[in-house]
C-alpha positions in Angstrom: 20.5 -93.7 -71.8 19.1 -90.2 -72.9 18.3 -87.0 -73.2 15.4 -84.4 -73.3 17.2 -82.0 -75.6 20.6 -81.4 -77.2 21.5 -78.3 -78.2 23.9 -76.9 -81.6 25.2 -73.7 -81.6 24.3 -72.3 -85.3 26.2 -69.4 -86.6 24.2 -67.2 -88.8 26.3 -66.0 -91.1 27.4 -69.8 -92.1 25.3 -72.8 -91.2 27.8 -75.7 -91.0 25.8 -78.9 -92.6 28.0 -81.3 -91.2 27.6 -79.7 -87.9 24.0 -79.6 -88.0 24.1 -83.4 -89.4 25.8 -85.0 -86.3 23.8 -82.8 -83.8 21.1 -84.5 -85.9 22.6 -87.7 -85.4 23.2 -87.2 -82.0 19.5 -86.1 -81.0 18.7 -89.5 -82.9 20.7 -91.5 -81.0 19.8 -89.7 -77.8 15.7 -89.4 -78.2 16.2 -85.9 -77.9 15.5 -82.7 -79.3 17.4 -80.6 -81.3 17.6 -77.1 -80.6 19.8 -74.8 -82.9 20.8 -71.5 -80.6 21.8 -68.3 -82.6 22.2 -64.5 -82.0 23.6 -61.3 -83.0 24.6 -58.3 -81.4 23.5 -54.7 -81.3 25.4 -52.1 -80.7 24.7 -50.2 -77.9 24.9 -46.1 -78.5 28.3 -44.2 -78.1 28.5 -41.9 -75.3 31.0 -39.2 -76.3 31.0 -36.3 -73.6 27.8 -36.2 -72.3 26.3 -36.6 -75.9 24.4 -39.8 -77.1 25.4 -41.1 -80.5 22.8 -43.7 -81.6 24.2 -44.9 -84.7 23.6 -48.2 -83.9 20.0 -50.3 -83.6 18.0 -48.7 -86.0 14.9 -50.4 -86.7 16.2 -51.2 -90.1 19.2 -53.1 -88.8 17.2 -55.1 -86.7 15.1 -56.0 -89.6 18.0 -56.9 -91.3 19.2 -59.1 -88.0 16.1 -60.5 -88.2 16.1 -61.5 -91.5 19.5 -63.3 -91.0 18.2 -64.8 -88.2 15.3 -66.5 -90.2 17.5 -67.5 -93.0 19.9 -69.8 -90.4 16.9 -70.9 -88.7 15.4 -72.4 -92.0 19.2 -73.3 -93.1 19.2 -75.2 -89.8 15.8 -77.0 -90.2 17.1 -77.9 -93.5 20.2 -79.1 -92.8 18.6 -81.2 -89.6 16.2 -83.2 -91.6 12.9 -84.8 -89.9 
């Protein structure tokens, strides 16, 4: 039996080498490609009495999120190996 793709959730704050390692072993066993999935939520603006308070989702925060996701990707790739 084989699978085309195996997907595993990767926590951005702490990439688990053990979980990714097991997923990589299973991907090898079933001749599958391994995909790591992760996400961060952008907090929507708050509307109070007709006034929109856009306190979240600034360009700086989005850039920080992208950096965190890139770091998680790099840790995932290192933990998954070849």
